[in-house]
N, C-alpha and C positions, 0 to 999 in steps of 0.2 A: 486548366483547372476550373472547376465549377464554382461560381460565386456562392457565398454563404447567404442563405435566405434570411429575411428579417425574423422569421419565426425561430430559426436555429440560433440567431444572435440573441434573442430574448431567452431562449432555453439555456444557452451557455451562460448568460448573465445570471440566471437563477442558480445554476450549478456553482458558479464561482462565489456568488454571495452566500450560498449555503455553506460552502467550505470555509470561507472567511469568518462568518459569524459563529459557526460551530467551534472553530479553532480558538476564537477569542472569548466566547461566552458560554460554550458548552451547548449540548442539545436542548436542554430544558429552558434555557434563557435565550433561545433563538425562535421567536414566534414568526409565523408566516408573514405578518405585516412588515417586520424588519427585513426579512429576506426580499420581499417585493420592493420595499423602499430602496435598499442598497442596489438591487438589480435595475432600478429605474423603470419598473413596470407597476401596473395596478395589481392589488392583491388578487383580483379575479383572474388575472392572466395566469397565475400559478396553476390554476385548476384546468387550464387548457392542456397542460403538460403532465400534471401529477394529480392523482386522486385526492391526496391529503398529505399532511406532513410526514407520516410514516412512509408513504409511497415515495415522496421526494427524497427523504434521507436514504432509503433503501436503494433507490435508483442511482443517486449520486455515489453512494458507496460502491455499487457494482461497476459504475463507469470508471471511477478512480482506480478500483482494484484491477480492472481490465487494462487500463493504461499502464499501471505499475508493472504488472506481470508481462505485458507485451514488451515493455522496455527492458525488463530484467532478462528475458529469454531471447532477445533479438540476436545475440551472438552465440547462443548455445546450440550444440548439436548432440543428440543422443549417442553419437559415435565416439564422443570424447571419453577419456577415462573418467572415473568417478571424481577424482580430485580435481582434474582440469575442468570438468563440467560444473562442479560445485563452485570453483573459483570464478568461472565466467558468470554464473548466475549470481553469486554473492556480490561480486563487484558491480554487476548490473544493478542489483538492488541498492547498493551503497551509492552509486552514481545517481540513481533516480531520487533517492532520499535527499541527497545534497543539492541537486539541481531543481527539484520540484518540491520545495519546502511546504507550500500550502497543501498540496495533495498528500504528502507524507505525514504531515501533522493530522490531517483529517483521518487518514487510515489508522493512525495511532489512537485517535479518539474513538474510532469505531471498534477497534480491537479491545478496548477497555470499558465498553458500556453494553448494557443489555438492550439499548435502543434499536439496534439493527435486528430485524427478525431472523429467526432460525433458517427459514427458506433462503433468505438473501445471503446469510453466512455460508450455507452449503453451496450456493451458486458461486460465491466468491472464492471458496476453496478450490473449486474446479479449475480456476485460473492458475492455481499453483501446481497443477498436475505434473508438468515436466520436472519440477523439483521433487515432488513426492515420488515419482517414478525413479528418479536418479537415486534417491535415498533407498528405495526398495532394492534397486540393483546393487547398491553399495553394501546393503545388509546381506544380500544373497551371495555376493562375492567375498564377504568377510572383511570388507574395507571399512565399513561403518558399523558402529556399535548397534546391537539389536534393540534399540530404544524406540519408543513410540514417536511418531512424527511430531507430536506436540512438544515433546521434550527436545527433539532435534531443532525445531524452530525456535524454541525458547532460548537454547544455548547458542544458536548461531545467528539468527536474524534479529531477535528482540534487542540485543545489545546495541545494534545500530541506532535504534530509537533513542536509547539513553545517551549515546554519544552526540547525536543530533540535538537533543534537548540541551546538553551542556554547551554545545556550540552556540545555540540560539540565545542562551543566557550570557554568553560572552566569557565563560570561564575556561573554555577549551577551544582550540582551533584544530579541526580535523584535517591534517595534511596528508599528502600521499603516503608518507612513511607510516602514519597511523593507520591508514586504510590497509596497508599490507600487514602490519602487525595485528590488526583486528581480524583480518582474514585468517592469518595463521593461528590465532587463538581460537577462532570459531572452528577451524578444521581440526585442531588438536583436541577440542572438546568432544568431537564425535567420531574421530577415526579410531580404529582398533589399534592396539599396540603393535 
């Protein structure tokens, strides 16, 4: 295994600091100087890796989105039935969100703000293509309701963010039985009768 370069270590420190500060303070209350300080680098170092704050946020978003979807689709095969494929992807997403809280919270922030530019959002959506293709197949087979993909995502994936937030607040513990119940509720919300 190739050792990680000092340059990559600094870049990863900037990425982690950005996620942490955005999660705790929001985008607008996260100046480059705080990111640099938390990452343990000089503010000028940021500009070796990123053009400006917008570029930094967009690139961190795309990096986290790619890691998220790579994890979610690792056990998925397009040969699976629509329900089986959706369950594998959905549970992959749930597992990612539970085990990578910092990244999941960052993506939730990105999904609810206009800070991410449209080109980056479109690029990020490309990472979801296996899920979108599965839904299109499900609609064609008459297994999934003929709703737009934004509605399907809102009814099936977004509730995970709510459950995660409740767990972070300490008012709910997401156990294995809840994950199965949540999956069944998600599937029931989009399947045809």
